[in-house]
N, C-alpha and C positions, 0 to 999 in steps of 0.2 A: 770346844770354843764356840762362843755365840757370835754370829755374824750379823752384818748389816749390809743390805743390798741398797745401792745408791743408783737411781736412774735420773738423768737430767733430760729436759726437753725444752727447747726454746719456745717461747710464747710471743704474743704481740708486744710491741713497744719495748723491746729489749728486756723483757721479763723472762726469767728462767724458772721452770717448774722443777723442783728437786723432790723426788718421791723416795721416801725411806721405808725400808721394810726390815724388821729385826730388832736388834738390841743396840742402844746407843750407850756404850760404856767406855772405859779408858782406852781399850785397844781400837774400837771402831770409831771413836771420836777423832783419832789421828787421821784415819782414812778419810773421814768426812771433811776434816780441816783441809786436807790436800785438795779434795774436790772443789771446795769453796775457793781456795787460793787460785786454782787453775781458772775458775770462772771469773773471779775478780781480775786476774791478769788479762782476761779477754774483754775487760771493760764492761762487765755485767755487774750491776749494782742493786737490781731489784729481783727479789726471789719470792716464790711461793713454795713453802716447804710442807709437803703432804706428810703428816704424821700418822695417818690412819693405820699404817702397818707397823708402827713402832710399839712394841709391847713392853719395853723397858727403857727409861731414860735416867741415867745417873748424873751426878754433879759434873763429870767431865763434859757431857753433852751441853748442859746449861752453860758451863764455862766457855765452851766454844762459841755459842751464840752471843754471849755477852762480849767476848773478845772481838767479834765482828762489828760491834756497834760503831766504833769510831771511824773505821774505814768506810762503812756504808753511809754513815751520816755525812762524811766529808764529800761524798759524791751524790748526795741527795737520794740515796737508796735506802732500802730496808728489807726486812723479811716479814711476810705475813704467813702465819702458820694456819693450816687447815686440818680439821678433823682429828685432833688428838684423842686417843683413848682416855678413859677416865683416870687411870693411874698416872698417865703422863700429864693430864690436866692438874692433878694434885701436885706433881713436881713443879709445874709452872707456878702454881699458887705459893708453894713453899718458898721458892726462890724469887718470887715476885717478877717473873719474866714478862708477864703481861703489862707491866709498867713501861717496858721498853718496846715490845712488839705486839702487834695485833694477832688475834686468833679469830678465824671465821669458820663457818661450817661448809662453805662452798668455794670452788675454784673461781666461779664468776664474781663472787663478792671480793675475793682476794685480788683479782685482776683489776676490778673497779677501784679498789682502794689504792693499789700501786699506780694506776694510771692517773690518779688524782694528785700525785706528788709532782712538784715542779721538776723540770728537766735540767 
């Protein structure tokens, strides 16, 4: 079985860094969904998701991020993705995920973008 390691770290201004390592497929997207649900239950609405360690993202992963849109929007939150590998960038393009979420190359840029959102 292919695994996904999920590490979370609180950052400034109630932003949470979610670092992913491994495969984002049907099985692992359920685990990631639970992690996001727990964070959202803790009233965290702004996320930086580090994709540099994700070597595969299937449609269940894309579906998970799309399903979070309404909840995050309702609380003036969002996700900024950083450092996706080339094959993950292609999946983003295919599903047009970048029309909903930003992608940057650095943690600093992601935090700056999230801090610019109204509270």
